[in-house]
C-alpha positions in Angstrom: -4.9 17.3 -1.6 -7.8 18.1 -4.0 -7.6 16.0 -7.2 -9.9 18.5 -8.9 -7.2 21.2 -8.9 -5.4 21.3 -12.3 -1.8 21.6 -11.0 -2.3 18.6 -8.7 -3.8 16.6 -11.5 -0.8 17.4 -13.7 1.6 16.4 -11.0 -0.1 13.1 -10.4 -0.3 12.3 -14.1 3.5 12.7 -14.4 4.1 10.5 -11.3 5.9 13.3 -9.6 4.3 15.4 -6.9 5.8 18.9 -6.2 5.4 20.2 -2.7 6.1 24.0 -2.9 6.1 25.5 0.6 5.9 29.1 1.8 9.6 29.5 1.9 10.2 29.0 -1.8 11.4 25.4 -1.5 9.8 22.8 -3.9 10.8 19.3 -2.9 9.4 16.5 -5.0 8.0 13.0 -4.4 8.5 10.6 -7.4 6.1 7.7 -7.6 7.1 6.4 -11.1 8.8 3.3 -9.8 6.4 0.9 -8.1 9.1 -0.6 -5.9 10.4 2.7 -4.4 9.4 6.3 -3.7 12.1 9.0 -4.3 12.1 12.3 -2.4 14.3 15.1 -3.7 15.0 18.5 -2.3 16.1 21.7 -4.1 19.7 21.2 -3.2 20.3 17.9 -4.9 19.5 15.7 -1.8 17.6 12.5 -2.4 16.0 9.8 -0.2 14.8 6.5 -1.6 12.2 4.6 0.3 10.9 1.1 -0.5 7.2 0.7 -0.8 7.2 -0.9 2.7 9.1 2.1 4.2 6.7 4.5 2.5 3.8 2.6 4.0 5.3 2.9 7.4 5.9 6.6 7.0 2.4 7.3 5.8 0.9 5.2 8.7 3.0 7.3 11.1 1.9 10.6 9.6 -1.8 9.5 9.7 -1.5 8.5 13.4 0.3 11.7 14.2 -2.3 13.9 12.5 -5.1 12.3 14.6 -3.5 13.5 17.8 
């Protein structure tokens, strides 16, 4: 993610990051509440992660990307 890109700066300022993929889906990651992260899909689905769960997920992703 490049913080110098305008659309990413706008997303981060609002506290909601939009992840539009190549198939037209645009899930969001909402960082507005410091105690939880909320992931939403285009179909009304939602997952709430505590900060600790989010930390575990990001550690897993970082380790996986190194392999």
